[in-house]
matplotlib code that plots the C-alpha trace (Angstrom):
import matplotlib.pyplot as plt

x = [7.5, 9.8, 10.1, 13.8, 16.1, 19.3, 22.3, 24.6, 22.5, 25.7, 25.9, 22.5, 21.6, 19.9, -12.6, -16.1, -19.0, -21.4, -21.6, -24.3, -25.2, -27.5, -24.7, -23.1, -19.6, -18.7, -20.5, -17.2, -14.5, -12.4, -12.7, -16.5, -17.2, -14.2, -11.4, -12.4, -16.1, -17.8, -17.1, -20.1, -20.0, -22.2, -21.4, 14.1, 17.6, 19.5, 21.7, 23.7, 22.3, 25.0, 24.3, 21.0, 21.0, 19.5, 16.1, 15.3, 12.2, 9.7, 6.4, 3.6, 0.9, 2.8, 3.0, 0.6, -2.0, -1.8, -2.1, -5.1, -6.9, -6.3, -6.8, -10.1, -12.2, -14.3, -13.5, -16.3, -15.8, -18.0, -19.4, -23.0, -23.2, -21.6, -19.8, -17.3, -14.3, -12.2, -9.2, -6.7, -7.6, -6.4, -3.2, -2.9, -0.2, 1.6, 3.1, 6.5, 5.0, 5.2, 2.0, 0.7, -2.7, -4.4, -3.2, 0.3, 0.4, -1.0, 1.8, 4.6, 3.4, 5.4, 7.3, 9.3, 8.6, 8.7, 11.0, 13.1, 10.5, 7.7, 4.3, 2.9, 5.9, 4.5, 3.9, 0.4, -2.0, -0.4, 3.1, 1.7, 0.0, 3.3, 5.1, 2.4, 2.7, 6.4, 6.2, 3.7, 5.9, 8.8, 6.6, 4.6, 6.9, 10.5, 12.0, 12.7, 12.9, 12.7, 8.9, 8.7, 11.9, 10.3, 7.1, 9.2, 11.0, 7.7, 6.0, 6.8, 4.9, 2.0, 2.0, 2.2, -0.8, -2.8, -1.8, -3.0, -6.4, -6.8, -6.0, -8.2, -5.4, -4.6, -2.0, -0.2, 1.3, 3.0, 4.9, 7.2, 8.3, 9.2, 12.8, 13.8, 14.1, 14.8, 18.3, 17.0, 14.5, 17.2, 19.4, 16.5, 15.8, 19.5, 20.2, 18.2, 19.9, 22.6, 19.8, 18.5, 15.7, 15.5, 16.1, 13.8, 15.7, 15.9, 12.2, 11.7, 13.8, 11.4, 8.1, 5.8, 3.5, 2.2, 1.2, -1.5, -2.7, 0.0, -1.5, -4.9, -3.2, -1.4, -4.5, -6.6, -4.0, -3.5, -7.2, -8.0, -5.2, -6.7, -10.2, -9.0, -7.2, -10.4, -12.5, -10.2, -10.2, -14.0, -15.0, -11.4, -11.0, -7.3, -7.6, -9.9, -7.3, -4.5, -6.7, -7.4, -3.7, -2.9, -5.6, -4.2, -1.0, -3.0, -5.0, -1.8, -2.0, -5.8, -5.1, -2.4, -5.0, -6.7, -3.6, -3.5, 0.2, -0.2, -2.8, -1.3, 2.4, 4.1, 6.3, 7.3, 8.4, 10.3, 12.9, 16.2, 17.8, 21.4, 21.1, 17.9, 18.4, 17.4, 14.5, 13.1, 13.3, 11.6, 8.7, 8.7, 8.5, 5.3, 4.0, 4.5, 2.9, -0.2, -0.6, -0.5, -2.6, -5.0, -6.9, -10.5, -11.5, -14.5, -15.3, -16.6, -20.2, -19.3, -19.4, -16.9, -14.8, -11.5, -8.7, -5.5, -2.7, 0.2, 0.3, -3.1, -5.2, -6.5, -6.8, -10.3, -10.0, -9.7, -12.6, -14.7, -11.7, -10.8, -14.4, -14.4, -11.0, -12.0, -15.1, -13.1, -10.8, -13.8, -15.5, -12.3, -12.2, -15.9, -15.3, -12.7, -15.3, -18.0, -15.6, -14.8, -18.5, -19.1, -21.3, -18.7, -19.4, -18.2, -14.8, -15.9, -14.2, -16.6, -13.9, -12.7, -16.1, -15.2, -11.8, -10.9, -10.4, -7.1, -8.9, -10.5, -7.1, -5.5, -8.1, -7.0, -9.7, -7.5, -6.4, -3.0, -1.2, 0.9, 4.6, 5.2, 3.0, 3.5, 2.9, 3.7, 7.2, 8.1, 7.8, 7.0, 7.7, 5.8, 7.9, 7.8, 7.8, 6.3, 3.4, 1.2, -2.0, -0.6, -1.6, -0.5, 3.2, 5.3, 8.7, 10.6, 13.9, 14.7, 17.0, 16.3, 19.0, 18.3, 14.6, 15.3, 17.7, 15.4, 12.5, 14.6, 16.1, 12.7, 11.3, 8.0, 8.2, 8.6, 5.6, 3.0, 3.0, 0.3, -1.0, 0.4, 3.6, 5.0, 3.5, 5.7]
y = [7.7, 10.4, 13.4, 13.9, 13.5, 11.5, 13.7, 11.7, 10.2, 9.2, 6.2, 5.0, 2.5, 4.9, -7.1, -9.2, -7.7, -8.0, -6.7, -4.2, -4.9, -1.8, 0.9, 2.5, 2.9, 6.0, 4.8, 4.3, 6.7, 6.4, 10.1, 9.9, 6.6, 5.8, 3.7, 0.4, 0.8, -1.9, -1.5, -1.2, -2.8, -2.9, -6.2, -6.4, -6.4, -7.2, -4.7, -5.4, -4.0, -1.4, 0.4, 2.1, 5.6, 6.8, 8.4, 6.4, 5.1, 3.2, 4.6, 2.7, 3.4, 4.0, 1.1, 2.4, 2.9, -0.7, -2.0, 0.1, -0.9, -4.6, -4.8, -2.8, -5.2, -8.0, -11.6, -14.2, -17.7, -20.8, -23.0, -22.8, -19.2, -15.9, -15.0, -12.2, -10.9, -7.8, -8.7, -6.9, -8.8, -12.3, -13.3, -16.0, -18.7, -19.0, -22.3, -21.1, -20.4, -16.6, -15.0, -12.0, -10.2, -9.5, -5.9, -6.8, -9.1, -6.2, -4.0, -6.5, -7.8, -6.6, -3.8, -6.0, -9.6, -10.7, -12.1, -10.6, -11.6, -9.0, -10.7, -8.6, -9.6, -13.2, -14.3, -15.6, -16.2, -19.4, -17.8, -14.8, -17.0, -18.9, -15.6, -14.5, -17.8, -17.5, -14.0, -15.1, -18.0, -15.6, -14.5, -17.6, -20.6, -19.7, -19.5, -15.8, -13.5, -10.2, -9.8, -8.9, -6.8, -4.7, -4.2, -3.1, -0.5, 0.8, 1.0, 4.8, 5.4, 3.4, 5.3, 8.7, 7.9, 6.7, 9.7, 12.0, 10.3, 10.7, 14.4, 14.9, 16.0, 14.9, 12.1, 13.4, 16.2, 13.6, 11.9, 14.9, 14.7, 11.0, 9.8, 8.3, 4.5, 3.3, 2.2, 0.4, -1.4, -2.2, -3.7, -5.8, -7.3, -7.5, -10.2, -12.6, -11.3, -14.0, -16.6, -15.1, -12.9, -9.4, -6.5, -3.6, -1.3, -4.1, -4.7, -0.9, -0.7, -2.9, -2.3, -1.6, -4.4, -1.6, 0.8, 1.2, -1.8, -3.9, -3.4, -4.5, -7.6, -8.5, -8.2, -10.3, -13.0, -13.1, -12.9, -15.7, -17.9, -17.3, -18.1, -21.3, -22.2, -21.5, -23.6, -26.6, -26.3, -26.2, -26.7, -26.6, -23.7, -23.6, -23.7, -20.6, -18.8, -19.6, -18.4, -15.2, -14.7, -15.3, -12.8, -10.2, -10.4, -9.8, -7.0, -4.9, -4.4, -3.6, -1.0, 0.6, 1.1, 3.6, 5.7, 8.6, 8.3, 4.7, 5.1, 7.2, 7.3, 5.4, 3.4, 0.6, 3.2, 5.2, 2.6, 1.8, -1.6, -0.4, 3.0, 2.8, 5.4, 8.6, 7.2, 5.5, 8.7, 10.6, 8.1, 8.9, 12.7, 12.2, 9.7, 12.1, 15.0, 13.0, 11.6, 15.0, 17.1, 14.3, 13.3, 13.3, 9.8, 7.6, 4.0, 1.8, 2.9, 6.5, 7.5, 10.2, 11.2, 12.8, 10.5, 11.3, 8.9, 7.9, 9.7, 11.2, 8.1, 8.8, 12.6, 14.1, 15.3, 11.7, 10.3, 9.3, 7.5, 5.9, 4.5, 3.2, 1.5, 0.1, -1.4, -2.9, -4.7, -5.9, -7.1, -8.9, -10.8, -11.6, -13.4, -15.6, -16.7, -17.2, -19.4, -21.4, -22.1, -22.8, -19.8, -17.9, -19.4, -16.7, -15.2, -11.6, -9.6, -7.1, -5.1, -3.8, -2.3, 0.3, 1.1, 4.1, 3.5, 4.3, 6.2, 8.7, 9.3, 10.0, 12.5, 16.0, 17.5, 16.9, 20.1, 18.6, 18.0, 14.9, 15.3, 12.5, 10.8, 8.1, 9.0, 6.1, 4.9, 8.2, 9.5, 13.2, 15.5, 18.6, 21.3, 23.6, 21.4, 24.3, 24.8, 22.1, 23.3, 23.2, 20.0, 21.3, 22.1, 19.0, 18.2, 15.1, 16.8, 16.2, 14.0, 11.9, 13.3, 16.9, 16.5, 14.9, 17.6, 20.4, 18.9, 18.6, 22.1, 23.8, 23.4, 22.4, 18.8, 19.7, 19.1, 20.3, 19.7, 22.0, 22.7, 26.2, 25.6, 26.8, 30.1, 33.1]
z = [4.5, 5.6, 3.3, 3.9, 0.9, 1.1, 2.1, -0.2, -3.1, -4.9, -2.6, -3.7, -6.4, -8.7, 18.7, 18.8, 17.0, 14.2, 10.7, 9.9, 6.3, 6.1, 6.1, 3.2, 1.9, 3.9, 7.1, 8.9, 9.8, 13.0, 13.9, 13.6, 15.2, 17.4, 16.0, 17.6, 17.4, 15.3, 11.6, 9.4, 5.9, 2.9, 2.0, -11.5, -10.2, -7.0, -5.2, -2.1, 1.2, 1.5, -1.8, -1.0, 0.3, 3.5, 3.0, -0.2, 1.4, -0.8, -2.0, -0.1, 2.4, 5.6, 7.9, 10.5, 7.8, 6.4, 10.0, 10.9, 7.7, 8.3, 12.1, 12.1, 10.0, 11.4, 10.6, 10.5, 11.8, 12.5, 9.9, 11.2, 12.1, 11.3, 14.5, 14.2, 16.0, 15.6, 13.4, 15.6, 18.7, 17.6, 15.9, 13.3, 13.9, 10.6, 9.4, 10.6, 14.1, 13.8, 15.3, 13.4, 13.2, 9.9, 10.0, 10.8, 7.7, 5.6, 6.9, 6.2, 2.8, -0.2, 1.5, 3.8, 2.6, -1.0, -3.7, -6.4, -9.0, -9.1, -9.1, -12.0, -14.2, -14.5, -18.1, -17.3, -14.4, -13.3, -13.2, -11.4, -8.8, -8.3, -7.7, -5.2, -3.3, -3.3, -1.9, 0.7, 1.8, 2.6, 5.5, 6.3, 5.7, 6.4, 9.9, 10.2, 13.2, 11.4, 11.3, 15.0, 14.7, 12.0, 14.0, 17.0, 14.9, 13.5, 16.9, 17.3, 14.1, 15.3, 18.7, 17.0, 14.8, 17.8, 19.8, 17.0, 17.0, 20.7, 20.4, 17.4, 15.1, 11.5, 11.7, 8.6, 10.7, 12.9, 10.2, 9.6, 13.2, 13.2, 13.1, 9.8, 10.5, 6.9, 7.8, 10.9, 8.7, 6.1, 8.8, 10.2, 6.8, 5.7, 8.3, 6.0, 2.8, 2.9, 2.7, -0.5, 0.8, -0.6, 1.8, 2.5, 0.0, -2.6, -2.6, -2.9, -6.0, -8.1, -6.3, -9.3, -7.9, -5.7, -8.5, -11.1, -13.1, -11.5, -8.0, -9.3, -10.9, -7.7, -5.5, -7.9, -8.1, -4.3, -3.5, -5.9, -4.3, -0.9, -2.0, -3.5, -0.3, 1.7, -0.6, -0.3, 3.5, 3.9, 7.5, 8.8, 11.2, 10.9, 7.1, 7.3, 9.4, 7.0, 4.1, 6.0, 6.6, 2.9, 1.9, 4.3, 2.2, -0.9, 0.8, 1.0, -2.8, -2.5, 0.1, -2.2, -4.9, -2.6, -2.2, -4.6, -5.2, -6.3, -9.1, -11.9, -11.0, -13.9, -11.5, -13.9, -16.5, -13.9, -13.3, -14.9, -13.9, -14.2, -12.6, -10.6, -7.9, -9.6, -11.7, -8.5, -6.6, -9.4, -8.9, -5.2, -6.0, -8.0, -5.5, -2.6, -4.5, -5.5, -2.0, -0.3, -2.8, -3.8, -6.9, -8.0, -8.9, -9.8, -9.4, -12.2, -11.6, -11.9, -8.2, -7.5, -4.5, -3.6, -2.7, -0.8, 0.0, 2.2, 5.6, 4.8, 4.8, 8.3, 7.9, 8.1, 4.5, 3.4, 5.4, 2.3, 0.8, 4.1, 4.5, 1.0, 1.4, 4.8, 3.2, 0.4, 2.8, 4.8, 1.5, 0.6, 3.9, 3.7, 0.4, 2.1, 4.6, 1.9, 0.0, 3.1, 3.8, 0.1, -0.9, -3.0, -6.4, -8.8, -9.6, -9.4, -6.6, -5.1, -3.4, -6.7, -7.4, -4.7, -6.1, -8.2, -11.9, -13.5, -16.3, -13.8, -12.1, -15.4, -16.5, -17.5, -15.3, -12.2, -10.5, -10.0, -13.3, -13.2, -12.7, -15.2, -17.8, -20.4, -24.0, -26.3, -25.4, -23.8, -20.3, -20.3, -17.4, -16.3, -17.8, -14.8, -11.7, -9.7, -12.1, -10.6, -12.4, -16.0, -17.9, -21.3, -20.8, -20.9, -22.0, -23.2, -22.5, -18.9, -16.8, -13.7, -11.6, -12.7, -11.9, -8.5, -7.6, -8.8, -6.8, -3.7, -3.9, -4.7, -1.2, -2.9, -1.6, 2.1, 4.4, 3.9, 0.1, -1.4, -4.9, -5.1, -3.2, 0.1, 1.4, 1.2]

ax = plt.figure().add_subplot(projection="3d")
ax.plot(x, y, z, "-o")
ax.set_aspect("equal")
plt.show()
């Protein structure tokens, strides 16, 4: 996501291979092993398209990162043997005839394709499953031309990340040099708005499905739906492919769980239906800060690591988190194959064993104090936005617009974002 602020915010609505089962969680990192070497695994409201402001980009793993994570896993096929191919080398043909790779689906899911009914808002599992399937069908079932248009617009980002790898540089430094393409993406999706599909900016305005407990919920609902589809199409290769494709949509939310800015940011609470722009942008401020500076987290077994986020997923500093996230995506896809051949009998999802817990991210032992935190029915703000180490000084007296303006004018949210602010 570009770090630029809107100039006029008043306009806004507030490859073949085999799986080595002997390797551990952090066995893979593209800088160490070569990006396309064999992966090693251990097992809301509506607003019209013209009311969002330029630069009001949504908090999410950047597009290239979602695609890298999805396309670099191995997908098993064959009912009598576990033959594998690199996910990025073959495209699935969706029911609407659009051809997309696993990683491309991960990229498009949620951020560009979805409905105006957040999945996590469902009243029960059945309702949430229906909402997930409806969101999936906006990409898979309807005759739309914008998927390829979106990928074309995002190609410079993909090229920049690839170039950084070849030159052994952190990709995060490339993002600040890229052109802001938010309005290009909005126009690409707005062509379908008249048919009732939300645009890029509209989806961004109620995207709490990508944050905290809601992201866990969306992944579990989507992964369960894909497993069910795989089971009911046992032995049918096309059925396996469609189950993989559906699971790729769910894996977008799984990937988001491994982005620091998506874990403790109270996205749902930082939203106001009538005046969404400034609350939404306050969520982005915290999201960007956590992503850049990072969080110390633990999984459910107590294993600890440092996690960064959007734009930093593929940086060397994030190698442990990247390996863990890549393994989670691999594990998720493996469970689809296991369901298809009939060996997935339980409803436990092993990918989440690798994920950070919300409790660890919310801990007061973090070096970076949260910009916002929920206390009862209140959202408290860090009293001094520049005092990033102070967990004790919070205030209930603050405004969304005032906070957004203060963050923007401070210079502390310009690349590179650091714990102690820009150097003198």
